[in-house]
Structure formats: C-alpha cells, structure tokens
N, C-alpha and C positions, 0 to 999 in steps of 0.2 A: 811595308803593310802600316793600312788609314789605324790612328786611333779609336777608341773603344767609345768614347771620353766624349761629348758639346765639345768646345770651340772654347763654351763660355762655361763651362764648369772644369775644360783646361787651363783657365786659363786663370780663375778668381783659387782652383791650386796651387798653382805655379808662381802668383800674387802673396800665399800665403808664405811666400817660403825667404824666407829671411839672409839676411849677408854681413849683419854681426851678433848682434846677445843672439846667437843661437843657443836649443839648449847641452849640452855638453860646453863653450866657455861657458856660462851663466857657472851649470858644475865642481869642472872646477878652477872655477871662479870665486861663489862659497868656503868648497875648503881650504884655499890657501886664505882668505877673508876670516874666516875660524881657526886659520891658528897665528894669527898677524903678522899672512908676511898679508903689503902695503904692495903695491903696482902703479901702471899709465894700462886707459885699455884704449885700443887704437887712435893706436900709440902713431906721430908721423908720418909720411905722405905714402910710408906703406902698410898703414892701419896696418900693426903688429895687432896678432892683438889681445896678445899679456904682455905686456914690459917688461923690463923692471931695468932701464937707460940706467940707472948708476955703475952695475955691473956690464954690465951693452945684451943685455941677455932677451931674446928676443921667443916667442912663444906663438906659434901658431896652430892649430886644430882645425883641422880639418878634414870635411867634408867627405863623406865616404866617396861617391859622386861624380861630386863637385872635384876632384881634384887625382882625382887613376889611385884608388886603392889599391895598389889588388891586389888583393882577397874577398874587395867588394862594388866596386863600378863596374860596370855595364856599359852596353850602348844603345841607348832605344834601339826599338825595330821601326816606329814611326816615326818623320820626316829626321831622318840619318843626313845629311846631307849639311844641315845644319846642327848638329849635336857634335860629330865628327869636329871640324875644325873645335867646335864651342872649350868642350875638355884639353883642345889640348889647346887649344890660348890659354888657356886654364892654369895647365899643363906650364907651362913657358913660361905665363906672366908668374907663377908658380914660381921657378928656378930664377930669373934676369932675381926677382927681392933677395932673394938668398944671397944670389952669389953682391948683387952688391950690397949690403950690408955685412954679410964678410968680408966682404974689404975696405967696411967705413967699421970692425972691430966688433961686431956684434958672433955671437954664440947663437947661432937661430936654434930652435928646438920644433922638428913641427912632429903634432900627435894625431894618427886616426884617431877624429868621431868612437870606431866602433871600441880603442884602446878603453874607451874611459867605461864606456858601457856594462865591459869586462867587469868579473865583479870583484868588487874592490882596485877594479882603475883606480878612480875617480884619487884613493885615499895615495897609492901605489907612487902614481905620476904628479903630485900634490909633496913627494917626502922626494923623489927625485930630484926634485926642483930647488926646494929644503936646499940639497943638496949640492947641488953645484952653487942656488949664490951664497953658500956658506963655503965654498969655494975661492970664492976669487975675496 
C-alpha cells in the first residue's frame, strides 16, 4: 500500500518522535519526584529510562508501537519490508538488555505507555515502584 502522506510530511512526522524524554516518561518521573523519590534518567549503556542504581531497579517505559505491545502494536500497511524487521529488532534488543541486566542482579520493570494513560495509571505505577524500592 502506498503512503497517503507525502515523503516530506512523513519525514517531518517521524523526526518529531522522541526516543527519550517522552510524555509517558515525564509523567512518571514527575509523579515520583513529587513523592520525594530520586532516580537516574537514561542510565548506563542500556539507557534505562528510570534507574534506581542503589537498589538495582531498572524501569523501562515502552511505547506500544515501537516495542510490540500485545494490545496496541500493529504493522504499518506501507513499507512492510522495512517495518517488520525494524520492530522485531526493537523487541529482540529489549529482551537482550533485560537478560543482561538480570544477570547483573537488576530487577527489570517494563511499563507500557498505555498503562500510564489509564485513569490513575501514573499514581498506581508510582506507588508500585515505591513499594518495590522499600522492599529492597
């Protein structure tokens, strides 16, 4: 299927997509900060979204499209030969990073962006992280 948007417009749209400091990340970080919880951002070679190095807790906030959310991910209709391998590489990289961190003794928590968009999602997840941290 041919893209209905011009190449220039598509390029502008795609260039606006952030890999860090996304809205879901910022929402969760602000909620944690407001509760007095301090953390590291984009930590280490793995670029952990939110890290608690002392407790070895790594939090990744995964975009539904880019990381293969079972509820919301889809394959675009145009340029399928590009998108299928691209999205699969993202998923494989996520698994490899998670395995590496776990071998190093980290607890890895993955949060889908849609979980933060739900009513009270940010509050529930921030409380969960606080409980996990206090258990360490």
